Wavefront OBJ file of the C-alpha trace (Angstrom):
o trace
v 89.333 15.010 110.134
v 90.384 11.790 111.472
v 94.094 13.492 111.204
v 92.931 16.578 112.958
v 91.101 14.674 116.045
v 94.045 12.407 116.299
v 96.884 15.292 116.639
v 94.070 16.952 119.284
v 94.277 13.227 121.310
v 98.176 13.162 120.716
v 98.439 17.029 122.128
v 96.835 16.005 124.947
v 98.712 12.776 125.672
v 96.014 10.566 124.441
v 94.974 8.213 121.277
v 91.419 7.144 120.091
v 92.063 3.965 122.055
v 93.091 5.347 125.511
v 91.986 8.928 125.493
v 92.740 11.432 127.805
v 90.406 12.467 130.657
v 90.448 16.427 129.400
v 90.723 17.913 126.311
v 92.445 21.121 125.083
v 92.659 22.254 121.410
v 95.643 24.302 120.752
v 95.439 27.358 118.710
v 96.920 25.675 115.723
v 94.249 22.822 115.993
v 91.607 25.474 115.909
v 93.718 26.876 112.960
v 93.062 23.493 111.539
v 89.686 22.860 111.911
v 88.671 26.347 110.554
v 90.880 25.573 107.400
v 89.134 22.312 107.079
v 85.457 23.857 107.323
v 86.567 26.577 104.949
v 87.294 23.791 102.259
v 83.609 23.188 102.186
v 82.509 26.835 102.312
v 80.999 26.523 99.440
v 78.669 23.380 100.367
v 75.140 24.185 101.772
v 75.944 21.261 104.416
v 78.627 18.615 104.972
v 79.872 16.518 107.806
v 81.986 13.389 108.729
v 81.705 10.176 110.702
v 84.524 9.857 113.361
v 84.130 8.216 116.564
v 86.859 10.277 118.287
v 84.455 13.472 117.309
v 83.133 12.495 120.681
v 86.039 12.888 122.654
v 86.994 16.086 120.726
v 83.149 17.308 120.685
v 83.927 20.475 122.932
v 86.105 22.211 120.531
v 83.610 21.514 117.420
v 80.964 23.149 119.536
v 83.250 26.220 120.093
v 83.753 26.686 116.644
v 80.483 25.553 115.149
v 77.230 25.677 118.089
v 75.020 25.236 115.639
v 76.331 21.781 114.158
v 74.237 18.983 114.045
v 74.920 15.270 114.987
v 73.248 11.843 113.901
v 74.725 9.510 116.798
v 75.164 5.631 116.138
v 75.648 3.143 118.856
v 76.489 -0.455 118.669
v 75.815 -3.490 121.180
v 79.098 -3.612 123.352
v 80.243 -7.205 123.052
v 79.985 -6.588 118.688
v 82.358 -3.583 119.120
v 84.512 -5.892 121.795
v 84.365 -8.152 118.582
v 85.331 -6.097 115.929
v 88.529 -4.403 118.502
v 89.845 -7.643 118.671
v 89.898 -8.696 115.276
v 91.200 -5.290 114.215
v 94.128 -4.662 116.982
v 93.934 -7.958 119.686
v 92.275 -5.900 122.339
v 91.144 -8.022 125.249
v 87.664 -7.845 126.258
v 88.203 -5.748 129.176
v 89.828 -3.254 126.913
v 86.931 -3.122 124.300
v 83.977 -2.636 126.834
v 86.158 -0.033 128.803
v 86.224 1.986 125.084
v 82.699 0.987 124.305
v 81.731 2.539 127.907
v 83.652 5.812 127.341
v 82.945 6.722 124.199
v 78.661 5.563 124.674
v 79.169 7.314 128.143
v 79.925 10.714 126.162
v 77.434 9.748 123.478
v 74.503 9.506 125.875
v 75.786 13.373 127.228
v 76.011 14.955 124.499
v 72.600 13.699 123.583
v 71.114 14.577 126.982
v 72.565 18.627 126.323
v 71.224 18.457 122.781
v 69.108 15.393 121.185
v 69.701 14.298 118.088
v 68.673 11.072 115.614
v 70.403 7.991 117.836
v 70.625 4.994 115.196
v 71.340 1.381 116.499
v 73.929 -0.579 114.252
v 72.532 -3.713 115.532
v 69.864 -3.903 112.699
v 70.344 -4.947 109.037
v 72.357 -3.041 106.435
v 69.120 -2.462 104.568
v 67.300 -0.924 107.959
v 69.998 1.144 109.092
v 70.875 2.551 105.363
v 67.111 3.555 105.347
v 67.068 4.884 108.713
v 70.121 7.109 108.155
v 69.037 7.894 104.646
v 65.729 9.319 106.234
v 67.698 11.523 108.845
v 70.095 12.902 106.057
v 66.556 13.968 104.549
v 65.657 15.610 107.179
v 68.539 17.441 107.628
v 68.918 18.898 104.029
v 71.711 16.257 103.294
v 71.733 14.593 99.952
v 70.423 10.981 99.684
v 73.377 8.667 100.254
v 75.115 6.772 97.511
v 76.416 3.299 97.320
v 80.112 4.961 97.982
v 78.523 6.914 101.130
v 77.446 3.331 103.071
v 80.036 2.693 105.509
v 77.980 -0.387 106.726
v 79.201 -3.288 104.865
v 77.432 -6.504 105.978
v 80.467 -8.835 104.812
v 82.780 -7.297 107.377
v 80.243 -8.003 110.489
v 80.670 -11.431 111.724
v 77.717 -12.429 113.173
v 77.387 -13.460 117.394
v 75.938 -14.963 119.877
v 75.510 -12.261 122.049
v 74.732 -12.836 126.046
v 73.370 -9.759 127.781
v 73.935 -11.438 131.086
v 77.933 -11.592 130.213
v 77.890 -7.765 130.495
v 79.348 -5.710 133.421
v 76.220 -3.781 135.162
v 77.169 -0.443 133.927
v 77.862 -1.227 130.448
v 74.569 -3.253 130.359
v 72.760 -0.464 131.666
v 74.236 2.283 129.529
v 73.162 0.125 126.211
v 69.421 -0.166 127.525
v 69.436 3.592 127.909
v 70.461 3.848 124.333
v 68.446 1.338 123.403
v 65.542 3.096 124.871
v 66.141 6.186 123.308
v 66.401 4.777 120.173
v 63.089 2.443 120.454
v 61.254 6.024 121.521
v 62.406 7.799 118.398
v 61.134 4.914 116.524
v 57.869 5.307 117.780
v 57.704 9.015 117.845
v 58.660 9.046 114.303
v 61.976 10.694 114.191
v 63.245 7.574 112.887
v 60.084 6.326 111.472
v 60.563 5.120 107.597
l 1 2 3 4 5 6 7 8 9 10 11 12 13 14 15 16 17 18 19 20 21 22 23 24 25 26 27 28 29 30 31 32 33 34 35 36 37 38 39 40 41 42 43 44 45 46 47 48 49 50 51 52 53 54 55 56 57 58 59 60 61 62 63 64 65 66 67 68 69 70 71 72 73 74 75 76 77 78 79 80 81 82 83 84 85 86 87 88 89 90 91 92 93 94 95 96 97 98 99 100 101 102 103 104 105 106 107 108 109 110 111 112 113 114 115 116 117 118 119 120 121 122 123 124 125 126 127 128 129 130 131 132 133 134 135 136 137 138 139 140 141 142 143 144 145 146 147 148 149 150 151 152 153 154 155 156 157 158 159 160 161 162 163 164 165 166 167 168 169 170 171 172 173 174 175 176 177 178 179 180 181 182 183 184 185 186 187 188 189 190
């Protein structure tokens, strides 16, 4: 799936860290996506986790209009820190990427609401909530090898909300508000 997403981005003169303004799926990418889905034809439900999916989502929706989403967001400065550690991204570039991906996340959510999880909680709470969402979607429970949240890979951060640009702070607050509303309404209640 990641290779397919990278190929689609490359077809459109982009990459995950420099996504193009618009995306068109070439016919061969549609064939590749159908082949991927065919590999799982005998599985009642399956899924994938790749942030690039947000950028190429329209193609998936044309192939599978019934696709169901689970959204995950993280504090912008935690993402900036992670991107800096992985590839020496500067703060400005990290915030720009955070905004681009999460603006798309909110846009998709507004068109068809889905469970929205915060990655800013403890590993235990995150996996409890994700397991609940899995159960509600009819997916198998998470095994230890399925868990992608690893506390040892997180670096504790002193997060100062005042240092965020206004539009990024505003978008993060919108995502948190949706998440809190879902907690209150029992969508993510454990």
